[in-house]
N, C-alpha and C positions, 0 to 999 in steps of 0.2 A: 584719333583725337588724343590729346594729352590732357590729363587732369591737373589743374593748377590749384595749389593750396595757398590761400592768403589769410591774413589775420584781421580781426576786427577789435576795436578798442572797447573794453567794458568799463563803463563809468557808473557811478552812483550819485544821484542828485544829493547835494549837500543838505537840502531840507529834509530828506529821508533820514539822514544821520541824526539830525536834531530830534525828529519824531521818535526814532528808534531809541535814542538815549533817554528821552522822557518816559517812554512806555516801559522800558526795562527796569526802571527804578521807581519804586512805589511812591516815594516822597522825595522832595528836593533835598531834604536833610541826608539822604542816602549818599550824596556826593561828599558831604562833610565827613561821613563815616569812612568813605574810601580814602580820603586824604589823610585821616588819622591812621588808618591801617597802612598807608604808604609810608608814613613816618616810622611805624613799627618795623616794616620790611627793611627800611634804610638804617636800622640799628639806632634809631633815636632813643634817648632816655627820657625826653620830654617832648610833648606836643601841646601847643597852646592854641585854643580856639577862642576867637573874639567875635562876638555877634552884636551888631546894633541895627538900627533901621535902614542904614545906608549901605553897609558893607559887611562882609565876613572875611576874617583873616585867619588862616590856618598855617602855623609855622612850627617847624621841628628842628632839632639839633642833630639830625642824622648825617649820613655821609654825603649828601648833596648830589647834584647831577651836573655833568658837563654837557656839551652839545650833543654827544652821542646818547647820553642818558635821557635828555629831553626829547630827542627824536623817538626813543623807545616809549617814553611817557605818553606821547601823542599818537602812538601806533595802536590801532585797534587789534586786539588779539595777539599782542606781542608774546613771543615764546621765551623771552629773556628770563622771566621768573620761574618758568617751568624748567628751563635748562639749568638755572642756578636757584634751586628751591630752598637753600639755606642762606641766611644772611652771613656776610663775611666776618663780622666782628663777634656777635653773640650766638651765631648758629641758630637763629630763629627760623622756624618753618614759615616761609613767606606766604602772606594771605592774598595779596593782589593777584588778579588773573586776567580779566577781560579788557579793561580799559575803556569800555563804552561810556562810562560815567562822566567823562569830560564833556560830552555833548548834553548830558542831562543837567549839567551845571548851568547851561545857558537857558534852562527853563526857570532858573532862579535869579540869574543876573544877566545883564547885557554884555558884560565884559569880565574876563578874569585874567589876572597877570600872574605869571610864574617867575619867581626870583629864586635862583639857586646858587649857592656858593660852594665851589669845590676847588680845593687847592688854593692857588693864588688868584683865581678868577671868579667873577660874578657873571652869571648868564641870566638873561631876561627874555621872556616870551610874552607878548600881548595878544590875547585871543579875543577879538571884538566880534560880536555876533553879526552885526549888520555888515561890516566890512568883509569879513571872511565869507559870508553867505553870498554876497554880490560879486566877489572877485572870482574870475575864471580859474585862477591858480589855486592849487591845493596846498601851497607852501605857507608856512608861518614864519614871519621875520623873527630872528633871534639876534640879540646884541651880546657882545662879550666885552668886558672891561675889567681892569685890575681890581681886586677886592681891596677895600679900605680896612684899616685896623679895626673899625667898628663892625665890619661884616664877619659874622661867625659862620662856620661851615654848617650847612643845612639848607632847608627849602622853605620858602614862604609863598603862599598862594593867596591872592587877594581877589575877592569877588566884589566888583563894583556895580553900582546902579541896580540894586536889588529890585526885582519885579514882584517878589513875594516876601511877606514878613515871616520870620522864623521865630517861633516861641522858644524862649530860653528853657522853660520847663520841659517842653517836648524834646528839645535838643539834648538836655541832660539825661532824660529818661532813655532816649534812644541810644545815646553814646554809652550809657551804663550797660545797656543790653548787648550792644553790637561790636564793641572793640575789646581787645584782650587786656582788661584792666588787672587781671590776676597775674599777668606775666611779670617776671623778675626784671628789675631795672627799667620799668616803663611806667611813666606817669602822664596823665592827661588832665589839662586844666581848661575849664570853660569860664570865660570872663574872670580869670585869675583865681577861680575856685577849683580845688582839686576834686576830681570825680573818682570815687572809689566804688569798687564792686560791693553791692549790698550784701550785708551779712544777715542771715536768717537764723535766729536761735532755734535749736532743735537737735534731734538725734541724727548723726551723720553716718551714712552707710557707704563705705568706699567701694568703688567699682574698678576692677582691673582685669580685663579679659583679653587674652591673646587670641586672635583669629587668623585664618589663612590670608586675610587681606591686610591686617595690621592691628594695632592696639585700640581697644575701647577703654577709656579711663576717665575717672572723675568721681563724683559723689552724688548720692541721692539724699536729700534732707527731708526728714519728717518734722515739720515745724511744730513748735510748742503751741503756737496760736495761728490759726488760718488768717487772721487779720494782719499778720506780719508780711504776707505775700501780696505783691502787686497783682499777680494772677498765678494760679496753680499751674504746675507742669515742670517737666525736666527740660532744662535748656540743652538743646542738641547743637553742638558746635563742630566746626571744621577749622583747624588751625587757630583755635581759640576764638573764632568769630561766631557769634550766635546766628544760626540759620532759622530755627524755629523752636517753640516749646511743644512738648508732646506728652500725652498720658498713655500712649500706645494702646488705644482702644479699650481702656479699663474704666472710662468715665461712668458708664451706666452700671456696671457690676459693683463698683465701689464708690457710688456717687457722693457719699458723705466723706469717706476717708481721703479721697483724692484732693480735697480742698486744702489739705495740709502738706501736699507733696511739692517739693522744690528741688533744686540741685542743678548741677552742670556736668554734662558728659561730652567728651571730645573724641572724635573719630576722624582722623585726617583722610582716611581712604574713601570716605563717602562721596560719590559723584553728585554734583550740583547742577541744577538747571542754570541757564545762562544768566538769569537775573539774580542768582545767588539767594533767592528767597525760599527755596525748597530743595529737597533732595530728588534725585531721579529714582522714584519709588519702585519702578519695575526692574531696577538693577539687582543683581545677585548680592552685591555688597550691602545695599540698603535692606533687602529682605532679611539677611542674616542679622544685621544690626537691630532691626525692629523686633525680631524673634527673641534675641538675647535680652534686650532691654525690657520687653514685655514680661519675660520670665523673672527677671530681677525685681521689677517693680511689683509684680503680683505677689511674690514671696513676702515683700515688705508689707503690702496691703493686707494680706491674710493675717499676718502677725498683729497688725494694727487693729484689725477687726476683732480678733480674739481679746486683745487688751480692752477694747471698747466694750465688748460684751461682758467681760468680767466686772468692769466698773459699773455697767448698767445693772448687772445682777445684784451687786452689793447694794447699790442705791435703792433699787426697787424692793429688794428683800427687806431691808431695814424699814422702808416707808410702809410697806404693806403690813409688816408685823405690828407696827405701831398703830396703824389704822384699825386692824382687826381687834387689837386689844381694847381700843376705845369703843368700838362697836359692841364688843362682848359686855363691857361694863354698862353700856346703854340698854342692852337687851335684858340684863339682870335687873335693871331698874324698871323695866317694862316687860314683865313676864307674859303679859297678854299678847305681845307681838311675836312671841316665839312659837313657831309651828308645833302643834301637838296632835295626838290622836290620829284621826284620819289623814290629816295633812302630812304627818310624819310618814305614815304608811305609803301615801301617794308619792312623796318625794323619794323615799327609798326604792319604791318600785320603778320610778322613772330613771333613777340612777342605775339600777341593775339592767334595765332595758337598753339604756344608752351604752353601757359597758359591753353588753352582749352583742349589740348591733355593730359596735366598733370592731369587736373580735371577729364576728362573722364576715365583716367587710374585708378585713385583713386576710382571713383564710381564703375567701373567694378570689381575692386578687392573686394569691399564691397559685391557686389551681387554674384560674382563668385570667390572665393578664389583661384581657380586653374588658373584664367586668368593670362596671362603673364608668365606662366611656359614654360620651353623649350619644343618644339615640338619633337615628336619621329623622328627617322631617316627616317622612311617610309614616314611620312607626309612632311618632309623637302625636300625629293627628288622626289616628284611627279612633272610632267611637269607643272601643274598649279602653284605650289609653286615656282618652278625655274623661271618661266616666271614673276611671281609677283615680285620676288626678283630683277630680272634684270631691270624691269620697275621702281622700286622704289629706286634702289641703289644710283643714283646720289643725291637724296634728303635726304638720311639717315644721321642722326647726333646722337651722343650719347645723351641719355635722362638725364636730370638733375632732379633727384627726391630727392636729399639731400639738407638739409637746409644749406645755406651759413653761415660760421662763422661770417662774417661781410660784410655789403654792403655799398658802398659809391656811390654818384651820382654826375654827372656833369650836371648842368642845362644850356642848350644852347637854342638859339632861335629856336622854333618849334621842338626841339629835346632834350631829356634827355638821357644821357648815364650812365648806372649803372654798377658797377663792384663789384663782390662778390668773396670771398675766400671760396672754397668748396672742399670737399673730392671726388675725382673721381677715386681713386686707383692709385697705382704706375705704372700700365700699361696704364692708361688713358692719354689723351692729356695734354700738358702743359697748354693750354688755349683754350677756344672755346667760340663762341658767339651764342646766340639765339635772333634774333631780335636786339634790342638795349641793351641787357644784356650781359656782358662779365663775364666769369667765369675763375678764376685762380685755378689750381689744386695744393693744398697744400701737396699732397702725393708724388709728384715727387721728386726724390733724389736731383735735383738741387735746388728746393725750400727749402728742408730741410737743405741743406748745407748753402745756403745764409741766412736762417732764423737766424742763430747764429751770423751773422754779419750785423748789421743794415744798413750800407751804401750799402752793396751789395744787400740786400733784396730790398731796394728802387729801385735800378737800374734794378733788375730782374723784379719787378712789372711794372716799367715804360716801359721796352722793350716789355713785353707781351701785355700790354694794348694798347700801340700805334700801335702795329702790328694788333690787332683786329679792332681798329678804322679805320686804313687805308683800311682794307678789307670791312668795312661798306660803305665806300664812293662809291665803285663800286663792283658789284657782280663778274665782270671779270676784272682782272688787271694783267699786266705783272709783272714778278718778279723784273725787273729793276725799274719799276714805284713804286712798293711797297717799295723796298729798299730805293729809293730816298726820297719818302714822309716820310717814318718812320724816316730816318736819320735827316730830317729837323725838324720834331716834337721833336725828342729827343734832338737835339742841342738847340732848343729854350726853351724846358722844363728845361734843365740844365743850361740855361743862358750862353751858350758858343757861 
């Protein structure tokens, strides 16, 4: 027997192309972005986008297309731009790549017309959704006619019979983000208004890194005001087109500082998924890019945090100093509220015990790193452990093993009262005292809220400090007595 080899014809249903085009592009405005970028690739110096309720017109003054160029324009996955990656006139790195977007356009309109002038001729292609879908042929009719004196070289694309309305505000925002507005000799207009890349006031950190794959270049901006940003993040671009914003996994570690991070970084070597909406994150190129950018951004954020902490220290130091001065004057006016005699001895003893316990804890951790770790449930629930807990429960107080941000001291006769601002966690107490030391928890939401308003922060600190001082006077005090004594101290401290 002889084996015979024959061929079968492989076809794709046209409806699948429409579906594919629609799915690969997140929004219909993506097609307008592709047309603007096609103008950039064609060495246009101007691209005009006109949008109304009935149609969209995108026109450019680029090099135009002849019949062969239009054939490539409608070819899915054409290799032309890969083979000629630089534009002939300005040497631009060409952006366009896949060409599937033509079909996504028909999710937005029932018809689009391509008019292109090149040399002495004008070429026109009409792409009608219903006719092309129903026709068995895959060909598109093209007309060629002599260009008139009014026809300037370039390409105009008209989307007729819109099925969806396009918001001008959304279109402007999207085009500002996704086309190379910073490129030289390239201007984009939306309904006759020039669209410019948004400028963010702030400190600019230049990035210029040579890698084995290519250049990573651009700038990271630390904005003066987070409100100047539409959204935080570094714009990651390929061939000047925005792919996505990223903070490179540093959002949680520096959750406050990243709110001021902006900028734009371009790396042409990064591989993209087919929809051009993200990078191929498993590629070696992207992994290197991510690692380099994370290191660059973290360096900036560490510096930003240090600056923030310095400003925080200066503000809190000044405010606490003023509050302690006012409280001292109020105590001198009310000497009966100052702890004396047995109370002073008790406070000094508690302070020594707290200090000794802290030192012992540190030494124990040095000798036995496992010390202080949580006990197992079995050990916790033994009768001896339960009994010990019950016996010690009344004396239990949170340990302070964090270094205070700032400490201020009131020097009184036979007694000094110190106050420190410390991190005890958002679930910790607002304030607590150990001996004659008062700690204010800066992690509490109320403290964070009042921190932004100096007059309220002072009142907040004064309330908490006077509360702890009153409790120092006597170990046991009624709520009514405490409220009355604290009210008198506050009144005299505020001079009212």
